[in-house]
C-alpha positions as CSV (number, residue, x, y, z in Angstrom):
1,M,15.7,-27.0,25.8
2,S,16.4,-23.7,26.9
3,S,17.1,-22.8,30.6
4,R,16.2,-19.7,30.2
5,R,13.7,-17.7,32.5
6,I,11.0,-16.1,30.3
7,G,8.1,-13.4,31.2
8,I,5.1,-12.0,29.7
9,V,3.9,-8.6,30.0
10,G,0.3,-8.8,28.1
11,I,-1.8,-11.5,28.7
12,G,-4.5,-10.4,25.4
13,N,-4.5,-13.1,22.5
14,M,-1.3,-13.0,21.4
15,G,-0.2,-13.2,25.0
16,S,-2.0,-16.0,25.7
17,V,-0.6,-17.7,22.6
18,H,3.0,-16.9,24.0
19,A,2.2,-18.3,27.4
20,R,1.0,-21.5,26.1
21,I,4.3,-22.0,23.7
22,L,6.9,-20.8,26.0
23,S,5.3,-22.9,28.9
24,D,5.2,-25.9,26.7
25,M,9.1,-25.2,25.8
26,G,9.8,-25.3,29.8
27,V,10.5,-21.4,30.1
28,L,7.9,-19.3,31.1
29,V,8.3,-18.0,34.8
30,G,5.6,-15.0,35.0
31,V,2.8,-13.2,33.3
32,A,1.9,-9.8,34.2
33,D,-1.4,-8.1,33.3
34,M,-3.5,-5.0,34.2
35,D,-6.1,-6.9,34.1
36,L,-5.1,-9.2,37.3
37,S,-7.7,-11.9,36.8
38,A,-6.8,-12.5,33.2
39,A,-3.3,-13.0,34.4
40,E,-4.3,-14.9,37.7
41,Q,-6.1,-17.4,34.9
42,V,-3.6,-17.4,32.6
43,A,-1.2,-18.4,35.6
44,K,-2.8,-20.7,36.7
45,T,-3.4,-23.0,33.2
46,Y,0.5,-23.4,33.1
47,K,1.0,-23.4,37.0
48,V,3.3,-19.7,37.0
49,K,3.0,-16.5,39.5
50,A,0.9,-13.8,38.2
51,F,1.7,-10.1,38.6
52,K,-0.7,-6.6,38.1
53,D,2.5,-4.8,36.3
54,F,6.2,-6.0,34.8
55,A,8.3,-4.5,37.8
56,S,6.7,-7.0,40.1
57,M,6.8,-10.0,38.2
58,I,10.5,-9.0,36.9
59,E,11.5,-8.4,40.8
60,D,10.1,-11.5,41.7
61,T,10.8,-14.1,39.0
62,H,14.6,-12.5,37.6
63,P,13.6,-13.5,33.9
64,E,16.3,-13.0,31.0
65,G,13.8,-12.4,28.7
66,V,10.6,-10.5,28.6
67,I,7.7,-10.5,25.9
68,I,6.0,-7.1,25.2
69,A,2.2,-7.6,24.3
70,T,0.3,-5.2,25.4
71,P,-1.7,-2.9,23.3
72,T,0.7,-1.3,20.5
73,P,0.3,2.2,21.8
74,T,2.5,1.1,24.8
75,H,5.1,-0.6,23.2
76,A,7.8,1.4,23.0
77,T,7.2,2.8,26.3
78,I,7.4,-0.6,27.9
79,A,10.5,-1.7,25.8
80,E,12.2,1.4,27.2
81,E,11.3,1.4,30.8
82,V,12.6,-2.4,30.7
83,A,15.7,-2.1,28.9
84,T,16.6,1.1,30.7
85,N,16.3,-0.3,34.4
86,Y,16.5,-3.9,34.5
87,D,20.2,-4.7,33.3
88,S,19.7,-8.9,33.7
89,I,17.3,-8.5,30.9
90,R,19.2,-10.1,27.6
91,G,16.4,-10.3,25.3
92,L,13.1,-8.7,24.4
93,L,10.7,-9.7,22.2
94,I,8.0,-7.3,21.0
95,E,4.9,-7.7,19.0
96,K,4.5,-6.5,16.2
97,P,4.6,-3.7,15.5
98,L,7.8,-2.2,17.5
99,A,5.9,1.3,18.3
100,S,3.0,3.1,16.6
101,T,5.6,6.0,15.2
102,L,8.6,5.8,13.3
103,E,9.5,8.1,16.4
104,D,9.5,6.2,19.2
105,G,10.8,3.2,17.5
106,K,13.6,5.3,16.6
107,K,14.1,5.4,20.9
108,V,13.8,1.8,21.3
109,A,16.3,0.9,19.0
110,K,18.5,3.6,20.4
111,I,18.7,2.1,23.7
112,V,18.5,-1.8,23.3
113,K,21.5,-1.4,21.2
114,E,23.5,0.7,23.6
115,R,22.5,-1.4,26.5
116,N,23.5,-4.8,23.6
117,I,19.9,-6.4,24.5
118,V,18.8,-9.1,22.4
119,T,15.4,-7.7,20.8
120,L,13.1,-9.5,18.1
121,I,10.0,-7.8,16.8
122,S,7.1,-10.6,16.3
123,H,6.5,-10.2,12.3
124,S,5.5,-13.5,12.5
125,E,4.8,-13.8,8.8
126,I,8.5,-13.7,7.8
127,Y,8.8,-17.2,10.6
128,N,6.4,-19.2,8.3
129,P,7.7,-21.6,6.3
130,I,6.0,-21.0,3.0
131,V,7.5,-17.0,3.0
132,G,10.6,-19.0,3.9
133,K,10.2,-20.8,0.5
134,A,9.1,-18.1,-1.4
135,L,12.0,-16.2,-0.7
136,S,14.4,-19.0,-1.0
137,L,13.1,-19.5,-5.0
138,I,13.1,-15.9,-5.1
139,E,16.7,-15.7,-3.9
140,T,18.0,-18.4,-6.1
141,D,16.4,-17.0,-9.3
142,A,13.4,-19.7,-10.3
143,I,11.7,-17.2,-11.2
144,G,13.9,-14.8,-13.0
145,K,13.8,-10.9,-11.5
146,P,10.7,-10.3,-9.8
147,L,8.3,-7.8,-11.6
148,T,4.9,-7.6,-10.1
149,V,4.4,-8.8,-6.3
150,I,0.7,-8.9,-4.6
151,H,0.3,-9.2,-1.3
152,D,-3.3,-10.0,-0.5
153,R,-4.2,-9.8,4.0
154,R,-7.2,-9.5,5.0
155,G,-9.8,-10.7,8.0
156,F,-11.8,-8.9,10.7
157,V,-11.4,-7.0,13.2
158,A,-14.1,-5.9,15.8
159,P,-14.3,-2.3,15.7
160,E,-13.7,-2.4,19.7
161,R,-10.3,-3.5,19.4
162,I,-9.0,-0.8,16.4
163,P,-7.8,1.7,19.2
164,S,-5.6,-0.9,21.2
165,L,-4.4,-2.3,17.5
166,G,-3.5,0.8,15.9
167,D,-4.3,1.3,11.8
168,V,-4.1,-1.2,9.1
169,F,-0.6,0.1,8.5
170,E,0.9,-0.6,11.4
171,D,-1.1,-3.4,12.6
172,I,-1.2,-6.1,9.5
173,G,0.3,-4.1,7.1
174,V,4.0,-4.6,8.6
175,H,4.2,-8.5,8.0
176,D,4.3,-7.6,4.1
177,F,5.9,-4.5,3.7
178,D,8.7,-6.7,5.8
179,I,8.4,-9.0,3.2
180,M,8.6,-6.4,0.3
181,A,12.3,-5.0,2.2
182,R,13.0,-8.7,1.8
183,I,12.5,-9.6,-1.8
184,S,13.2,-5.9,-3.5
185,E,15.6,-2.6,-2.2
186,G,16.2,1.1,-3.9
187,P,14.3,4.1,-4.5
188,A,10.6,3.8,-4.9
189,K,7.5,5.7,-5.3
190,L,4.5,4.9,-2.9
191,Y,0.9,5.7,-2.8
192,A,-1.8,4.4,-0.4
193,Q,-5.8,5.0,-0.2
194,S,-7.6,3.6,3.2
195,N,-11.0,3.6,4.5
196,T,-11.3,5.1,8.0
197,V,-13.4,4.0,11.1
198,G,-13.5,6.3,14.2
199,G,-10.7,8.2,12.2
200,I,-8.7,5.1,12.0
201,H,-7.1,3.4,9.2
202,N,-9.1,0.0,9.2
203,S,-8.5,-1.3,4.9
204,G,-6.3,0.2,2.6
205,T,-4.3,-0.5,-1.0
206,V,-0.8,0.7,-1.2
207,M,1.5,0.6,-4.6
208,V,5.1,0.7,-4.7
209,K,7.3,1.4,-7.5
210,F,10.8,0.8,-7.5
211,E,13.0,2.6,-9.9
212,S,14.3,-1.4,-10.9
213,G,10.9,-1.7,-12.2
214,T,9.8,-3.8,-9.4
215,E,6.1,-3.3,-8.4
216,H,4.1,-4.0,-5.2
217,F,0.5,-4.1,-4.4
218,F,-1.0,-4.6,-1.0
219,H,-4.8,-5.1,0.0
220,L,-5.0,-4.5,3.5
221,S,-8.7,-4.7,5.6
222,R,-9.7,-5.5,8.9
223,Q,-12.9,-5.6,7.5
224,Y,-13.4,-8.4,5.7
225,A,-15.8,-11.3,6.2
226,G,-13.2,-14.1,6.2
227,R,-9.5,-14.7,6.3
228,R,-7.2,-14.4,3.2
229,R,-3.2,-14.4,2.8
230,F,-2.0,-14.7,-0.2
231,M,1.5,-13.5,-2.5
232,D,1.2,-14.0,-6.3
233,V,4.9,-12.8,-7.5
234,S,5.1,-12.3,-11.3
235,G,9.0,-13.1,-12.8
236,T,10.7,-12.8,-16.3
237,K,10.9,-16.6,-15.9
238,G,7.7,-17.7,-14.0
239,S,5.4,-17.0,-11.6
240,L,4.9,-18.1,-8.0
241,V,1.0,-18.4,-6.0
242,L,1.3,-18.6,-2.2
243,D,-1.8,-19.8,0.1
244,L,0.0,-18.8,3.6
245,F,-2.7,-20.5,5.2
246,G,-2.8,-23.3,3.2
247,Q,0.6,-23.3,3.4
248,I,1.3,-24.4,-0.5
249,I,3.3,-23.0,-3.2
250,K,2.1,-22.7,-7.3
251,V,4.9,-22.4,-9.6
252,Q,4.2,-21.4,-13.0
253,H,7.1,-21.6,-16.2
254,L,6.8,-19.2,-18.5
255,N,7.4,-21.7,-21.3
256,Q,4.7,-23.8,-19.8
257,A,1.2,-23.4,-22.1
258,P,-1.1,-21.4,-20.1
259,L,-3.3,-24.3,-19.0
260,A,-0.7,-26.6,-18.1
261,K,-0.7,-28.1,-15.2
262,S,1.8,-26.3,-12.5
263,D,4.6,-27.6,-10.3
264,T,3.2,-27.4,-6.5
265,I,4.6,-27.5,-3.2
266,R,3.1,-28.6,-0.6
267,L,5.1,-28.4,2.9
268,P,4.7,-30.6,5.4
269,E,4.0,-28.4,8.5
270,M,0.5,-27.4,7.2
271,G,-2.4,-27.9,9.9
272,A,-4.7,-25.9,12.1
273,T,-1.4,-24.4,14.3
274,I,-0.3,-22.9,11.2
275,K,-3.6,-21.2,10.7
276,V,-3.5,-19.9,13.5
277,Y,-0.3,-18.9,14.0
278,G,0.6,-21.3,16.1
279,E,4.1,-22.8,14.5
280,P,5.2,-19.2,12.7
281,I,5.1,-18.1,16.5
282,R,6.4,-21.3,18.0
283,E,9.5,-20.7,15.6
284,V,9.7,-16.6,16.7
285,L,9.9,-19.0,20.2
286,S,12.6,-20.7,19.5
287,D,14.6,-17.8,17.8
288,F,14.3,-15.1,20.6
289,L,15.4,-18.2,22.8
290,R,18.5,-19.0,20.6
291,C,19.7,-15.4,20.2
292,I,19.7,-14.6,23.8
293,N,22.0,-17.9,24.1
294,T,24.2,-16.8,21.8
295,G,24.0,-12.6,21.1
296,D,22.9,-13.2,17.4
297,T,20.8,-11.2,15.4
298,P,17.2,-12.6,15.4
299,K,15.5,-13.3,12.4
300,V,13.8,-10.1,12.4
301,G,15.6,-7.4,14.0
302,I,15.3,-3.8,15.6
303,D,16.2,-2.4,11.7
304,D,13.8,-4.4,10.5
305,A,11.1,-3.4,12.4
306,L,12.6,0.3,11.8
307,C,12.3,-0.6,8.0
308,A,8.8,-1.7,8.3
309,L,7.5,1.4,10.1
310,E,9.1,3.6,7.7
311,I,6.8,2.2,4.5
312,V,3.9,2.2,7.6
313,E,4.6,6.0,8.1
314,A,4.4,6.6,4.3
315,A,1.9,4.9,3.3
316,R,-0.1,6.8,6.5
317,K,0.9,10.5,4.9
318,S,0.4,9.0,1.0
319,A,-3.3,8.2,2.1
320,E,-3.7,11.5,4.1
321,S,-2.7,13.6,1.5
322,G,-3.2,12.2,-1.5
323,K,-0.1,12.5,-3.1
324,V,2.6,9.9,-3.4
325,V,5.5,9.3,-1.5
326,D,9.4,9.0,-2.0
327,I,11.0,5.9,-0.1
328,E,14.2,4.1,-0.3
329,I,14.6,0.3,0.9
330,K,18.4,0.0,1.6
331,S,20.0,-3.3,1.1
332,R,19.8,-5.9,4.2
333,A,23.4,-6.9,3.2
């Protein structure tokens, strides 16, 4: 078990999840929130100190790592302040997205790189074992070259929470944009459409066509009565159908009859914690602690977050202008 000391800024939905898991890991030392009563309630549950601001928490508890789980528009400012003013901080974990804009994200990236601070951005779907297995199957040519990839991510967010989360592209789209960047690379054309709530993109479709021929289609919505997390990957040799909640991958090969029974891979991690992102978040935090110890780059590092933000901004630009936007996904090698 790691002996690292970790503090949390922001005790909302995700901050509370981080607190539960970090307490279980034995590394939580403090929580901070502008709503001190909320911080005190969580602190009492996990027997740590509560603070009204991150400065007091850092100065009192001396953490080596800080998790930023505040509303999206505040991510960049808090990350810059923590990275600039506290030499003892060796790691930052920022809830997705890294920032609301690419410009702000680049400012954070510059500072953390200069100060050699391990920085993980919680695109937690990358840590979902079903996604990791699918990427491995694609990399090992199990279905040949991907031709068409459909990303379906839908759920419901109460209208009053939308301003704190930002638009649908930065809030939930970053997960699938990051996955796309791990499947396809090179120049591409992007076209997006959206519906808005209070002037904020709240649902949308995004189409990306790479010069290599691979196409990605995204259905993103926060106004859906239910929760859907599916991917469908069609390749030159076969296809993968992923149920990200159910933890199932179905593999169909082109030489099978259309109604033939497909191969099914059911991961042992299936369960309620997976369905509420409990297990992927635990993997996120384990990676964070490991990288603080070793200095390694996390599975979702600062450059991955910037790549996803570039796609977010391209989707916004296209949705608002009605025009096709050029993008380029650079090789991860």
